[in-house]
MDAnalysis code that builds the backbone (N, CA, C; Angstrom):
import MDAnalysis as mda
import numpy as np

u = mda.Universe.empty(747, n_residues=249, atom_resindex=np.repeat(np.arange(249), 3), trajectory=True)
u.add_TopologyAttr("name", ["N", "CA", "C"] * 249)
u.add_TopologyAttr("resid", np.arange(1, 250))
u.add_TopologyAttr("resname", ["UNK", "UNK", "UNK", "UNK", "UNK", "UNK", "UNK", "UNK", "UNK", "UNK", "UNK", "UNK", "UNK", "UNK", "UNK", "UNK", "UNK", "UNK", "UNK", "UNK", "UNK", "UNK", "UNK", "UNK", "UNK", "UNK", "UNK", "UNK", "UNK", "UNK", "UNK", "UNK", "UNK", "UNK", "UNK", "UNK", "UNK", "UNK", "UNK", "UNK", "UNK", "UNK", "UNK", "UNK", "UNK", "UNK", "UNK", "UNK", "UNK", "UNK", "UNK", "UNK", "UNK", "UNK", "UNK", "UNK", "UNK", "UNK", "UNK", "UNK", "UNK", "UNK", "UNK", "UNK", "UNK", "UNK", "UNK", "UNK", "UNK", "UNK", "UNK", "UNK", "UNK", "UNK", "UNK", "UNK", "UNK", "UNK", "UNK", "UNK", "UNK", "UNK", "UNK", "UNK", "UNK", "UNK", "UNK", "UNK", "UNK", "UNK", "UNK", "UNK", "UNK", "UNK", "UNK", "UNK", "UNK", "UNK", "UNK", "UNK", "UNK", "UNK", "UNK", "UNK", "UNK", "UNK", "UNK", "UNK", "UNK", "UNK", "UNK", "UNK", "UNK", "UNK", "UNK", "UNK", "UNK", "UNK", "UNK", "UNK", "UNK", "UNK", "UNK", "UNK", "UNK", "UNK", "UNK", "UNK", "UNK", "UNK", "UNK", "UNK", "UNK", "UNK", "UNK", "UNK", "UNK", "UNK", "UNK", "UNK", "UNK", "UNK", "UNK", "UNK", "UNK", "UNK", "UNK", "UNK", "UNK", "UNK", "UNK", "UNK", "UNK", "UNK", "UNK", "UNK", "UNK", "UNK", "UNK", "UNK", "UNK", "UNK", "UNK", "UNK", "UNK", "UNK", "UNK", "UNK", "UNK", "UNK", "UNK", "UNK", "UNK", "UNK", "UNK", "UNK", "UNK", "UNK", "UNK", "UNK", "UNK", "UNK", "UNK", "UNK", "UNK", "UNK", "UNK", "UNK", "UNK", "UNK", "UNK", "UNK", "UNK", "UNK", "UNK", "UNK", "UNK", "UNK", "UNK", "UNK", "UNK", "UNK", "UNK", "UNK", "UNK", "UNK", "UNK", "UNK", "UNK", "UNK", "UNK", "UNK", "UNK", "UNK", "UNK", "UNK", "UNK", "UNK", "UNK", "UNK", "UNK", "UNK", "UNK", "UNK", "UNK", "UNK", "UNK", "UNK", "UNK", "UNK", "UNK", "UNK", "UNK", "UNK", "UNK", "UNK", "UNK", "UNK", "UNK", "UNK", "UNK", "UNK", "UNK", "UNK", "UNK", "UNK", "UNK", "UNK", "UNK"])
u.atoms.positions = np.array([
    [7.058, 13.667, -20.228],
    [6.440, 13.113, -21.434],
    [6.778, 11.629, -21.539],
    [5.839, 10.872, -22.085],
    [6.042, 9.448, -22.264],
    [6.847, 9.186, -23.536],
    [7.808, 8.264, -23.444],
    [8.582, 7.877, -24.617],
    [7.756, 6.933, -25.486],
    [8.243, 6.684, -26.710],
    [7.549, 5.751, -27.605],
    [7.457, 4.363, -26.962],
    [8.541, 3.945, -26.302],
    [8.532, 2.631, -25.651],
    [7.503, 2.593, -24.526],
    [7.395, 3.670, -23.765],
    [6.417, 3.715, -22.684],
    [4.992, 3.747, -23.218],
    [4.780, 4.404, -24.339],
    [3.454, 4.411, -24.951],
    [3.018, 2.993, -25.315],
    [3.966, 2.173, -25.748],
    [3.650, 0.775, -26.063],
    [3.465, -0.028, -24.776],
    [4.370, 0.166, -23.824],
    [4.314, -0.577, -22.563],
    [2.985, -0.359, -21.844],
    [2.517, 0.866, -21.799],
    [1.307, 1.199, -21.045],
    [0.077, 1.333, -21.936],
    [0.153, 0.778, -23.153],
    [-0.907, 0.997, -24.141],
    [-2.269, 0.515, -23.657],
    [-2.319, -0.570, -22.897],
    [-3.627, -1.077, -22.443],
    [-4.264, -0.132, -21.429],
    [-3.446, 0.595, -20.685],
    [-3.989, 1.602, -19.777],
    [-4.367, 2.873, -20.524],
    [-3.569, 3.218, -21.494],
    [-3.821, 4.440, -22.258],
    [-5.106, 4.342, -23.073],
    [-5.555, 3.123, -23.358],
    [-6.798, 2.926, -24.099],
    [-8.027, 3.272, -23.267],
    [-7.874, 3.334, -21.961],
    [-9.003, 3.621, -21.086],
    [-9.362, 5.103, -21.213],
    [-10.585, 5.419, -21.653],
    [-10.933, 6.815, -21.958],
    [-10.745, 7.767, -20.785],
    [-11.092, 7.344, -19.568],
    [-10.989, 8.247, -18.420],
    [-9.551, 8.345, -17.903],
    [-8.736, 7.376, -18.252],
    [-7.354, 7.332, -17.754],
    [-6.420, 8.040, -18.726],
    [-6.288, 7.474, -19.908],
    [-5.594, 8.124, -21.021],
    [-4.158, 8.517, -20.645],
    [-3.548, 9.374, -21.431],
    [-2.169, 9.812, -21.229],
    [-2.041, 10.634, -19.946],
    [-3.062, 11.428, -19.644],
    [-2.991, 12.289, -18.456],
    [-2.869, 11.452, -17.189],
    [-3.619, 10.376, -17.097],
    [-3.531, 9.502, -15.934],
    [-2.182, 8.826, -15.837],
    [-1.651, 8.390, -16.974],
    [-0.351, 7.737, -16.977],
    [0.750, 8.699, -16.554],
    [0.664, 9.935, -16.992],
    [1.685, 10.917, -16.616],
    [1.623, 11.241, -15.125],
    [0.432, 11.197, -14.544],
    [0.318, 11.388, -13.096],
    [1.001, 10.246, -12.354],
    [0.835, 9.013, -12.846],
    [1.535, 7.880, -12.231],
    [3.045, 8.056, -12.353],
    [3.475, 8.482, -13.512],
    [4.907, 8.643, -13.771],
    [5.545, 9.643, -12.819],
    [4.812, 10.680, -12.440],
    [5.340, 11.726, -11.566],
    [5.201, 11.388, -10.081],
    [4.438, 10.363, -9.766],
    [4.105, 10.068, -8.364],
    [5.264, 9.422, -7.611],
    [5.285, 9.683, -6.309],
    [6.237, 9.055, -5.402],
    [5.424, 8.293, -4.354],
    [5.513, 6.973, -4.372],
    [4.720, 6.129, -3.478],
    [5.629, 5.454, -2.458],
    [5.256, 5.596, -1.200],
    [5.976, 4.959, -0.097],
    [5.206, 3.709, 0.311],
    [5.852, 2.554, 0.283],
    [5.229, 1.285, 0.651],
    [5.916, 0.761, 1.907],
    [5.171, 0.697, 3.002],
    [5.721, 0.166, 4.244],
    [5.351, -1.305, 4.377],
    [6.349, -2.146, 4.255],
    [6.159, -3.581, 4.318],
    [6.380, -4.217, 2.958],
    [7.291, -5.192, 2.884],
    [7.595, -5.873, 1.622],
    [7.281, -7.362, 1.733],
    [6.172, -7.662, 2.437],
    [5.778, -9.051, 2.635],
    [4.622, -9.451, 1.744],
    [3.619, -10.138, 2.331],
    [2.514, -10.658, 1.552],
    [1.719, -9.594, 0.833],
    [1.467, -8.473, 1.475],
    [0.759, -7.364, 0.837],
    [1.702, -6.515, -0.005],
    [2.884, -6.253, 0.510],
    [3.826, -5.373, -0.162],
    [4.288, -5.893, -1.511],
    [4.390, -7.231, -1.649],
    [4.841, -7.794, -2.926],
    [3.887, -7.450, -4.065],
    [2.598, -7.803, -3.992],
    [1.717, -7.440, -5.109],
    [1.559, -5.931, -5.283],
    [1.570, -5.175, -4.186],
    [1.476, -3.716, -4.297],
    [2.641, -3.181, -5.115],
    [3.855, -3.551, -4.748],
    [5.041, -3.032, -5.436],
    [5.110, -3.511, -6.882],
    [4.811, -4.783, -7.116],
    [4.912, -5.327, -8.469],
    [3.886, -4.687, -9.406],
    [2.656, -4.529, -8.932],
    [1.631, -3.929, -9.792],
    [1.861, -2.438, -10.001],
    [2.232, -1.720, -8.949],
    [2.478, -0.288, -9.122],
    [3.685, -0.041, -10.012],
    [4.720, -0.851, -9.834],
    [5.891, -0.712, -10.696],
    [5.564, -1.028, -12.144],
    [4.841, -2.124, -12.366],
    [4.472, -2.516, -13.726],
    [3.547, -1.487, -14.364],
    [2.687, -0.866, -13.548],
    [1.738, 0.118, -14.064],
    [2.386, 1.454, -14.385],
    [3.610, 1.671, -13.902],
    [4.333, 2.877, -14.272],
    [4.406, 3.965, -13.229],
    [4.208, 3.631, -11.948],
    [4.434, 4.630, -10.897],
    [5.927, 4.969, -10.895],
    [6.236, 6.234, -11.049],
    [7.612, 6.638, -11.322],
    [8.616, 6.367, -10.230],
    [8.209, 6.550, -8.958],
    [9.151, 6.410, -7.848],
    [8.502, 5.580, -6.729],
    [9.107, 4.456, -6.424],
    [8.645, 3.611, -5.329],
    [9.734, 3.538, -4.268],
    [9.350, 3.751, -3.012],
    [10.259, 3.555, -1.890],
    [9.700, 2.405, -1.060],
    [10.460, 1.317, -0.972],
    [10.011, 0.096, -0.304],
    [10.746, -0.042, 1.019],
    [9.981, -0.145, 2.102],
    [10.562, -0.151, 3.443],
    [10.268, -1.473, 4.145],
    [11.319, -2.158, 4.570],
    [11.169, -3.394, 5.352],
    [12.538, -3.779, 5.892],
    [12.615, -4.097, 7.184],
    [13.909, -4.454, 7.774],
    [14.090, -5.962, 7.906],
    [13.176, -6.741, 7.320],
    [13.186, -8.196, 7.482],
    [13.939, -8.865, 6.338],
    [14.295, -10.141, 6.540],
    [14.939, -10.942, 5.503],
    [13.998, -12.059, 5.047],
    [14.273, -12.607, 3.872],
    [13.413, -13.632, 3.275],
    [13.647, -14.972, 3.964],
    [12.545, -15.591, 4.401],
    [12.584, -16.899, 5.040],
    [11.764, -17.887, 4.224],
    [12.024, -19.177, 4.440],
    [11.341, -20.218, 3.682],
    [9.825, -20.134, 3.848],
    [9.356, -19.838, 5.059],
    [7.913, -19.771, 5.316],
    [7.252, -18.600, 4.597],
    [8.041, -17.621, 4.119],
    [7.475, -16.480, 3.389],
    [7.023, -16.874, 1.979],
    [7.661, -17.891, 1.410],
    [7.488, -18.183, -0.008],
    [6.100, -18.707, -0.345],
    [5.338, -19.123, 0.654],
    [3.980, -19.605, 0.430],
    [3.062, -18.510, -0.097],
    [3.383, -17.242, 0.192],
    [2.470, -16.150, -0.167],
    [3.174, -14.890, -0.667],
    [4.456, -14.725, -0.422],
    [5.155, -13.498, -0.791],
    [5.755, -13.682, -2.186],
    [4.942, -13.368, -3.195],
    [5.212, -13.777, -4.572],
    [6.359, -13.015, -5.235],
    [6.924, -12.049, -4.560],
    [8.050, -11.323, -5.140],
    [9.378, -12.027, -4.963],
    [9.382, -13.133, -4.208],
    [10.647, -13.780, -3.849],
    [10.685, -15.238, -4.313],
    [11.917, -15.794, -4.340],
    [12.108, -17.203, -4.692],
    [13.125, -17.824, -3.756],
    [13.218, -19.133, -3.803],
    [14.027, -19.864, -2.823],
    [15.505, -19.472, -2.861],
    [16.005, -19.135, -4.027],
    [17.416, -18.749, -4.152],
    [17.730, -17.466, -3.399],
    [16.706, -16.726, -2.971],
    [16.921, -15.451, -2.284],
    [16.789, -15.556, -0.765],
    [16.690, -16.742, -0.233],
    [16.570, -16.910, 1.215],
    [17.726, -16.201, 1.921],
    [17.394, -15.434, 2.950],
    [18.400, -14.702, 3.711],
    [18.641, -13.297, 3.220],
    [18.161, -12.970, 2.017],
    [18.345, -11.620, 1.489],
    [17.351, -10.653, 2.126],
    [17.671, -9.374, 2.082],
    [16.774, -8.349, 2.585],
    [15.556, -8.230, 1.665],
    [14.371, -8.250, 2.255],
    [13.150, -8.207, 1.459],
    [13.047, -6.937, 0.628],
    [13.305, -5.796, 1.240],
    [13.139, -4.521, 0.539],
    [14.039, -4.453, -0.687],
    [15.289, -4.855, -0.536],
    [16.238, -4.798, -1.641],
    [15.874, -5.787, -2.744],
    [15.478, -7.004, -2.351],
    [15.118, -8.023, -3.338],
    [13.882, -7.608, -4.122],
    [12.897, -7.012, -3.425],
    [11.672, -6.598, -4.098],
    [11.923, -5.403, -5.011],
    [12.744, -4.470, -4.569],
    [13.079, -3.316, -5.412],
    [13.773, -3.770, -6.695],
    [14.664, -4.737, -6.569],
    [15.360, -5.258, -7.757],
    [14.376, -5.926, -8.712],
    [13.435, -6.684, -8.142],
    [12.434, -7.366, -8.971],
    [11.570, -6.350, -9.724],
    [11.184, -5.282, -9.057],
    [10.353, -4.256, -9.693],
    [11.076, -3.644, -10.885],
    [12.337, -3.307, -10.716],
    [13.083, -2.658, -11.804],
    [13.408, -3.630, -12.935],
    [13.439, -4.931, -12.627],
    [13.596, -5.909, -13.700],
    [12.323, -5.976, -14.545],
    [11.181, -5.834, -13.906],
    [9.916, -5.829, -14.631],
    [9.761, -4.550, -15.440],
    [10.127, -3.431, -14.830],
    [9.958, -2.136, -15.499],
    [11.146, -1.232, -15.217],
    [12.109, -1.184, -16.129],
    [13.302, -0.344, -15.922],
    [13.028, 1.145, -16.012],
    [11.809, 1.526, -16.356],
    [11.471, 2.945, -16.462],
    [11.109, 3.554, -15.108],
    [10.976, 2.738, -14.081],
    [10.613, 3.257, -12.763],
    [11.814, 3.161, -11.821],
    [11.783, 3.987, -10.797],
    [12.820, 3.972, -9.767],
    [12.265, 3.290, -8.527],
    [12.944, 2.252, -8.068],
    [12.535, 1.541, -6.858],
    [13.691, 1.567, -5.868],
    [13.480, 2.228, -4.743],
    [14.506, 2.405, -3.721],
    [14.154, 1.562, -2.503],
    [15.116, 0.863, -1.959],
    [14.899, 0.022, -0.781],
    [15.433, 0.707, 0.466],
    [14.651, 0.673, 1.531],
    [15.096, 1.116, 2.848],
    [14.961, -0.082, 3.784],
    [16.083, -0.688, 4.118],
    [16.078, -1.916, 4.912],
    [16.223, -1.611, 6.399],
    [15.300, -0.803, 6.899],
    [15.306, -0.484, 8.320],
    [13.886, -0.158, 8.747],
    [13.636, -0.185, 10.034],
    [12.311, 0.132, 10.554],
    [12.220, 1.639, 10.764],
    [11.357, 2.279, 10.017],
    [11.196, 3.724, 10.136],
    [10.320, 4.068, 11.330],
    [10.692, 5.101, 12.033],
    [9.898, 5.565, 13.165],
    [10.258, 7.023, 13.426],
    [9.396, 7.711, 14.138],
    [9.686, 9.080, 14.527],
    [9.997, 9.981, 13.352],
    [11.090, 10.730, 13.450],
    [11.444, 11.724, 12.444],
    [11.710, 11.097, 11.083],
    [12.380, 9.942, 11.059],
    [12.695, 9.304, 9.780],
    [11.418, 8.901, 9.042],
    [10.419, 8.428, 9.775],
    [9.145, 8.070, 9.156],
    [8.450, 9.313, 8.620],
    [8.411, 10.364, 9.408],
    [7.735, 11.584, 8.984],
    [8.407, 12.202, 7.756],
    [9.716, 12.118, 7.685],
    [10.431, 12.668, 6.538],
    [10.080, 11.913, 5.255],
    [10.025, 10.587, 5.340],
    [9.686, 9.794, 4.161],
    [8.239, 10.025, 3.729],
    [7.334, 10.116, 4.687],
    [5.926, 10.364, 4.360],
    [5.762, 11.724, 3.696],
    [6.462, 12.734, 4.203],
    [6.351, 14.090, 3.660],
    [6.813, 14.170, 2.207],
    [7.708, 13.272, 1.800],
    [8.207, 13.272, 0.424],
    [7.278, 12.546, -0.538],
    [6.318, 11.816, -0.001],
    [5.499, 10.925, -0.821],
    [4.252, 11.614, -1.357],
    [3.828, 11.149, -2.530],
    [2.537, 11.538, -3.082],
    [1.425, 10.758, -2.387],
    [1.731, 9.504, -2.041],
    [0.773, 8.587, -1.431],
    [1.544, 7.520, -0.675],
    [0.933, 6.997, 0.392],
    [1.547, 5.946, 1.199],
    [0.652, 4.713, 1.183],
    [1.265, 3.541, 1.064],
    [0.525, 2.281, 1.137],
    [1.017, 1.514, 2.363],
    [0.093, 1.229, 3.267],
    [0.429, 0.517, 4.499],
    [0.276, -0.982, 4.281],
    [1.399, -1.669, 4.203],
    [1.430, -3.128, 4.063],
    [2.105, -3.754, 5.281],
    [2.071, -3.049, 6.407],
    [2.728, -3.519, 7.625],
    [1.864, -4.577, 8.310],
    [2.410, -5.176, 9.372],
    [1.705, -6.261, 10.052],
    [1.571, -6.026, 11.553],
    [1.672, -4.753, 11.975],
    [1.540, -4.483, 13.408],
    [0.897, -3.123, 13.632],
    [0.173, -3.023, 14.755],
    [-0.580, -1.807, 15.047],
    [0.317, -0.612, 15.340],
    [1.470, -0.844, 15.942],
    [2.370, 0.273, 16.250],
    [2.739, 1.024, 14.977],
    [3.126, 0.288, 13.946],
    [3.495, 0.917, 12.677],
    [2.292, 1.577, 12.033],
    [1.144, 0.913, 12.064],
    [-0.054, 1.478, 11.442],
    [-0.465, 2.801, 12.082],
    [-0.429, 2.860, 13.409],
    [-0.809, 4.099, 14.086],
    [0.207, 5.209, 13.828],
    [1.499, 4.858, 13.853],
    [2.538, 5.861, 13.596],
    [2.445, 6.381, 12.175],
    [2.195, 5.494, 11.238],
    [2.077, 5.880, 9.833],
    [0.845, 6.756, 9.623],
    [-0.238, 6.426, 10.286],
    [-1.450, 7.233, 10.190],
    [-1.212, 8.655, 10.697],
    [-0.544, 8.772, 11.837],
    [-0.264, 10.105, 12.385],
    [0.598, 10.917, 11.426],
    [1.605, 10.274, 10.855],
    [2.502, 10.978, 9.935],
    [1.757, 11.424, 8.678],
    [0.855, 10.598, 8.171],
    [0.107, 10.950, 6.965],
    [-0.851, 12.104, 7.235],
    [-1.509, 12.091, 8.401],
    [-2.418, 13.185, 8.742],
    [-1.643, 14.496, 8.843],
    [-0.492, 14.472, 9.504],
    [0.310, 15.695, 9.661],
    [0.774, 16.237, 8.313],
    [1.169, 15.326, 7.422],
    [1.719, 15.750, 6.132],
    [0.640, 15.989, 5.077],
    [-0.610, 15.600, 5.368],
    [-1.672, 15.729, 4.387],
    [-1.503, 14.805, 3.203],
    [-1.007, 13.575, 3.470],
    [-0.735, 12.597, 2.422],
    [-1.742, 11.445, 2.523],
    [-2.379, 11.059, 1.432],
    [-3.352, 9.958, 1.483],
    [-2.685, 8.627, 1.824],
    [-3.440, 7.793, 2.557],
    [-2.943, 6.511, 3.047],
    [-3.877, 5.403, 2.584],
    [-3.329, 4.417, 1.876],
    [-4.083, 3.226, 1.487],
    [-3.740, 2.126, 2.476],
    [-4.735, 1.688, 3.237],
    [-4.520, 0.743, 4.329],
    [-5.092, -0.622, 3.985],
    [-4.325, -1.673, 4.246],
    [-4.792, -3.034, 4.016],
    [-4.286, -3.969, 5.097],
    [-5.027, -5.045, 5.328],
    [-4.620, -6.047, 6.307],
    [-5.200, -7.395, 5.891],
    [-4.487, -8.468, 6.210],
    [-4.955, -9.812, 5.868],
    [-4.403, -10.809, 6.875],
    [-5.266, -11.687, 7.362],
    [-4.858, -12.741, 8.286],
    [-5.891, -13.860, 8.219],
    [-5.446, -15.076, 8.464],
    [-6.297, -16.263, 8.337],
    [-6.957, -16.268, 6.957],
    [-8.269, -16.074, 6.901],
    [-8.971, -15.969, 5.622],
    [-9.741, -14.683, 5.506],
    [-9.356, -13.676, 6.322],
    [-10.069, -12.401, 6.335],
    [-9.137, -11.247, 5.960],
    [-9.693, -10.309, 5.226],
    [-8.921, -9.135, 4.844],
    [-9.764, -7.888, 4.917],
    [-9.100, -6.747, 4.949],
    [-9.821, -5.475, 4.943],
    [-9.011, -4.422, 4.212],
    [-9.731, -3.384, 3.752],
    [-9.120, -2.374, 2.896],
    [-9.865, -1.058, 3.049],
    [-9.117, 0.051, 3.127],
    [-9.726, 1.375, 3.142],
    [-8.698, 2.404, 2.694],
    [-9.191, 3.615, 2.425],
    [-8.326, 4.738, 2.063],
    [-8.629, 5.890, 3.015],
    [-7.575, 6.434, 3.600],
    [-7.711, 7.575, 4.503],
    [-6.999, 8.763, 3.856],
    [-7.783, 9.795, 3.531],
    [-7.221, 10.919, 2.786],
    [-7.481, 12.219, 3.544],
    [-6.473, 12.752, 4.237],
    [-6.654, 13.983, 5.016],
    [-6.950, 15.208, 4.171],
    [-6.800, 15.099, 2.868],
    [-7.103, 16.225, 1.981],
    [-8.605, 16.372, 1.754],
    [-9.351, 15.294, 2.054],
    [-10.792, 15.282, 1.834],
    [-11.510, 15.724, 3.105],
    [-12.396, 16.675, 2.977],
    [-13.113, 17.209, 4.130],
    [-13.906, 16.114, 4.838],
    [-13.759, 16.052, 6.161],
    [-14.451, 15.087, 7.021],
    [-14.041, 13.640, 6.784],
    [-12.922, 13.434, 6.090],
    [-12.426, 12.067, 5.916],
    [-11.917, 11.514, 7.236],
    [-12.321, 10.301, 7.620],
    [-11.783, 9.706, 8.847],
    [-10.332, 9.292, 8.654],
    [-9.642, 9.047, 9.751],
    [-8.290, 8.491, 9.694],
    [-8.315, 7.088, 10.301],
    [-7.180, 6.419, 10.288],
    [-7.115, 5.055, 10.811],
    [-7.472, 5.011, 12.295],
    [-7.101, 6.053, 13.017],
    [-7.393, 6.106, 14.447],
    [-8.895, 6.229, 14.699],
    [-9.632, 6.817, 13.768],
    [-11.095, 6.886, 13.906],
    [-11.712, 5.500, 13.843],
    [-11.044, 4.578, 13.131],
    [-11.538, 3.212, 12.992],
    [-11.125, 2.339, 14.156],
    [-9.864, 2.463, 14.590],
    [-9.337, 1.651, 15.683],
    [-8.717, 2.547, 16.751],
    [-9.116, 2.386, 17.994],
    [-8.442, 3.124, 19.076],
    [-7.030, 2.588, 19.255],
    [-6.137, 3.467, 19.677],
    [-4.728, 3.073, 19.785],
    [-4.471, 2.156, 20.971],
    [-5.322, 2.204, 21.970],
    [-5.165, 1.326, 23.121],
    [-6.101, 0.129, 22.978],
    [-5.642, -1.006, 23.475],
    [-6.503, -2.177, 23.533],
    [-6.400, -3.106, 22.345],
    [-5.603, -2.760, 21.328],
    [-5.420, -3.641, 20.176],
    [-4.142, -4.442, 20.336],
    [-4.245, -5.742, 20.115],
    [-3.086, -6.616, 20.209],
    [-2.750, -7.158, 18.827],
    [-1.452, -7.206, 18.517],
    [-1.024, -7.717, 17.228],
    [-1.201, -9.229, 17.168],
    [-1.767, -9.694, 16.060],
    [-1.876, -11.122, 15.791],
    [-1.246, -11.345, 14.428],
    [-0.139, -12.059, 14.380],
    [0.631, -12.196, 13.153],
    [0.250, -13.467, 12.405],
    [0.651, -13.512, 11.141],
    [0.384, -14.696, 10.329],
    [1.111, -15.920, 10.876],
    [2.272, -15.713, 11.485],
    [3.011, -16.835, 12.060],
    [2.287, -17.437, 13.254],
    [1.409, -16.671, 13.872],
    [0.619, -17.156, 15.001],
    [-0.736, -17.700, 14.570],
    [-1.402, -16.990, 13.659],
    [-2.781, -17.343, 13.302],
    [-2.900, -18.003, 11.935],
    [-1.865, -17.896, 11.097],
    [-1.922, -18.460, 9.756],
    [-2.575, -17.519, 8.757],
    [-2.386, -17.806, 7.477],
    [-3.013, -17.017, 6.415],
    [-3.023, -17.871, 5.152],
    [-4.113, -17.803, 4.408],
    [-4.199, -18.538, 3.150],
    [-3.550, -17.697, 2.048],
    [-2.746, -18.335, 1.219],
    [-1.855, -17.613, 0.312],
    [-2.530, -16.588, -0.600],
    [-3.587, -16.919, -1.362],
    [-4.123, -15.931, -2.312],
    [-4.741, -14.708, -1.656],
    [-5.095, -14.803, -0.372],
    [-5.749, -13.682, 0.301],
    [-4.898, -12.425, 0.252],
    [-3.591, -12.545, 0.548],
    [-2.741, -11.356, 0.554],
    [-2.605, -10.782, -0.853],
    [-2.666, -11.647, -1.859],
    [-2.638, -11.163, -3.230],
    [-3.889, -10.375, -3.576],
    [-5.035, -10.843, -3.078],
    [-6.296, -10.147, -3.340],
    [-6.313, -8.767, -2.693],
    [-5.915, -8.702, -1.420],
    [-5.924, -7.419, -0.718],
    [-4.830, -6.499, -1.263],
    [-3.644, -7.044, -1.501],
    [-2.550, -6.228, -2.032],
    [-2.865, -5.668, -3.407],
    [-3.473, -6.484, -4.268],
    [-3.861, -5.997, -5.595],
    [-4.900, -4.890, -5.484],
    [-5.838, -5.054, -4.544],
    [-6.851, -4.014, -4.328],
    [-6.213, -2.727, -3.810],
    [-5.195, -2.864, -2.951],
    [-4.480, -1.672, -2.492],
    [-3.804, -0.953, -3.658],
    [-3.193, -1.718, -4.552],
    [-2.551, -1.112, -5.720],
    [-3.574, -0.384, -6.584],
    [-4.756, -0.970, -6.733],
    [-5.807, -0.334, -7.521],
    [-6.255, 0.975, -6.883],
    [-6.430, 0.955, -5.560],
    [-6.827, 2.173, -4.864],
    [-5.758, 3.252, -4.997],
    [-4.493, 2.853, -4.930],
    [-3.402, 3.818, -5.082],
    [-3.444, 4.474, -6.456],
    [-3.671, 3.678, -7.497],
    [-3.737, 4.207, -8.853],
    [-4.920, 5.164, -8.992],
    [-6.056, 4.810, -8.390],
    [-7.236, 5.678, -8.458],
    [-6.979, 7.022, -7.775],
    [-6.365, 6.993, -6.596],
    [-6.111, 8.238, -5.868],
    [-5.117, 9.110, -6.630],
    [-4.055, 8.507, -7.144],
    [-3.028, 9.272, -7.850],
    [-3.575, 9.879, -9.140],
    [-4.298, 9.068, -9.900],
    [-4.780, 9.520, -11.212],
    [-6.026, 10.387, -11.119],
    [-6.767, 10.263, -10.012],
    [-8.026, 10.984, -9.887],
    [-9.154, 10.345, -10.661],
    [-8.956, 9.118, -11.123],
    [-9.970, 8.394, -11.885],
    [-10.677, 7.395, -10.973],
    [-12.005, 7.365, -11.028],
    [-12.756, 6.425, -10.215],
    [-13.081, 6.992, -8.839],
    [-13.705, 6.165, -8.018],
    [-14.109, 6.561, -6.670],
    [-13.302, 5.770, -5.654],
    [-12.423, 6.432, -4.947],
    [-11.572, 5.763, -3.962],
    [-12.373, 5.402, -2.718],
    [-11.821, 4.498, -1.934],
    [-12.497, 3.995, -0.730],
    [-12.338, 4.941, 0.458],
    [-12.505, 6.212, 0.231],
    [-12.438, 7.183, 1.326],
    [-13.774, 7.170, 2.064],
    [-13.718, 6.977, 3.381],
    [-14.945, 6.917, 4.157],
    [-15.671, 5.590, 4.060],
    [-14.993, 4.592, 3.494],
    [-15.584, 3.261, 3.369],
    [-14.556, 2.206, 3.755],
    [-15.020, 1.116, 4.315],
    [-14.166, -0.010, 4.693],
    [-14.711, -1.260, 4.022],
    [-13.860, -1.940, 3.265],
    [-14.227, -3.223, 2.674],
    [-13.647, -4.345, 3.525],
    [-14.472, -5.325, 3.838],
    [-14.049, -6.476, 4.626],
    [-14.327, -7.742, 3.812],
    [-13.334, -8.597, 3.660],
    [-13.450, -9.798, 2.841],
    [-13.372, -11.056, 3.694],
    [-14.337, -11.958, 3.498],
    [-14.251, -13.322, 4.005],
    [-13.934, -14.198, 2.803],
    [-12.663, -14.581, 2.668],
    [-12.227, -15.310, 1.480],
    [-12.830, -16.708, 1.398],
    [-13.166, -17.299, 2.520],
    [-13.701, -18.663, 2.535],
    [-15.122, -18.718, 1.979],
    [-15.883, -17.654, 2.113],
    [-17.224, -17.589, 1.515],
    [-17.245, -16.664, 0.308],
    [-16.119, -15.999, 0.039],
    [-15.969, -15.014, -1.031],
    [-17.064, -13.956, -0.952],
    [-17.206, -13.398, 0.240],
    [-18.165, -12.334, 0.464],
    [-17.445, -11.063, 0.890],
    [-17.753, -9.971, 0.211],
    [-17.254, -8.654, 0.562],
    [-18.356, -7.898, 1.287],
    [-18.013, -7.254, 2.374],
    [-18.947, -6.376, 3.070],
    [-18.388, -4.963, 3.045],
    [-19.240, -3.998, 2.840],
    [-18.818, -2.603, 2.846],
    [-19.467, -1.880, 4.011],
    [-18.649, -1.155, 4.765],
    [-19.148, -0.363, 5.882],
    [-18.753, 1.094, 5.676],
    [-19.643, 1.969, 6.047],
    [-19.367, 3.400, 5.968],
    [-18.606, 3.842, 7.213],
    [-17.547, 4.623, 7.003],
    [-16.745, 5.126, 8.109],
    [-16.969, 6.632, 8.257],
    [-17.173, 7.056, 9.467],
    [-17.317, 8.485, 9.754],
    [-16.150, 8.949, 10.615],
    [-15.784, 10.210, 10.450],
    [-14.711, 10.752, 11.282],
    [-15.184, 10.858, 12.723],
    [-14.323, 10.438, 13.631],
    [-14.608, 10.535, 15.061],
    [-14.367, 11.982, 15.498],
    [-15.403, 12.711, 15.939],
    [-15.200, 14.117, 16.340],
    [-14.268, 14.258, 17.527],
    [-14.052, 13.172, 18.279],
    [-13.141, 13.203, 19.420],
    [-11.759, 12.651, 19.092],
    [-11.519, 12.372, 17.821],
    [-10.226, 11.776, 17.436],
    [-9.083, 12.720, 17.773],
    [-8.061, 12.247, 18.474],
    [-6.929, 13.105, 18.822],
    [-5.933, 13.288, 17.687],
    [-6.109, 12.529, 16.595],
    [-5.150, 12.556, 15.493],
    [-5.585, 13.497, 14.392],
    [-6.860, 13.488, 14.033],
    [-7.291, 14.248, 12.860],
    [-8.319, 15.330, 13.173],
    [-8.133, 16.109, 14.214],
    [-9.081, 17.198, 14.469],
    [-9.032, 18.248, 13.370],
    [-10.195, 18.791, 13.045],
    [-10.244, 19.873, 12.073],
    [-10.449, 19.428, 10.649],
    [-10.442, 18.086, 10.385],
    [-10.642, 17.633, 9.000],
    [-12.100, 17.328, 8.762],
])
């Protein structure tokens, strides 16, 4: 049940007829796993925490560097050298002490990744490499946990939701084959600062929609953004019948 203070804190959301108290209580009970506490992970964690998602687990083994501050809005210069996951978790709980934010300052893989995914209501992929994205996708398909996927580099971003609970829903592997993809990082190609905020905020919105059951999530659809022309393109995604990851869905 929501306390009187929480009713005031979340009052602007509670005013939404389709969302109401029932939607807020679903957020309160949810456990969201966020992989990556960088440009995408910062707005995802801050918005989900502020919106009242009850349990956030933030995973990142990196530390805060000066070059991060151009776009990673959860951090400040006084925190240089600190662990990103821990600093972001602390920031979330300062914004909203009613939520639990746990930091895991290590790179999850194999059994440890699968265990964390299995505990989650939903997973948000804010990572910056294909190895993590493919591993996270496999773990989500096995556990039947929805995955909100986002990526941003240079001036381009993309966003989709992969939900193994939905019949014929594609997975990340249906979109990208595991072989032949090379990682291109922001340190190599660059990125314009507001872009990660736009994609990360959209990921947070998709997470809230999936958890609350309100609205139409981006399942089976891919949004692609060209920030320099401010054009969004939507593409329909179909499940690959030959996909080795999500057969039977």
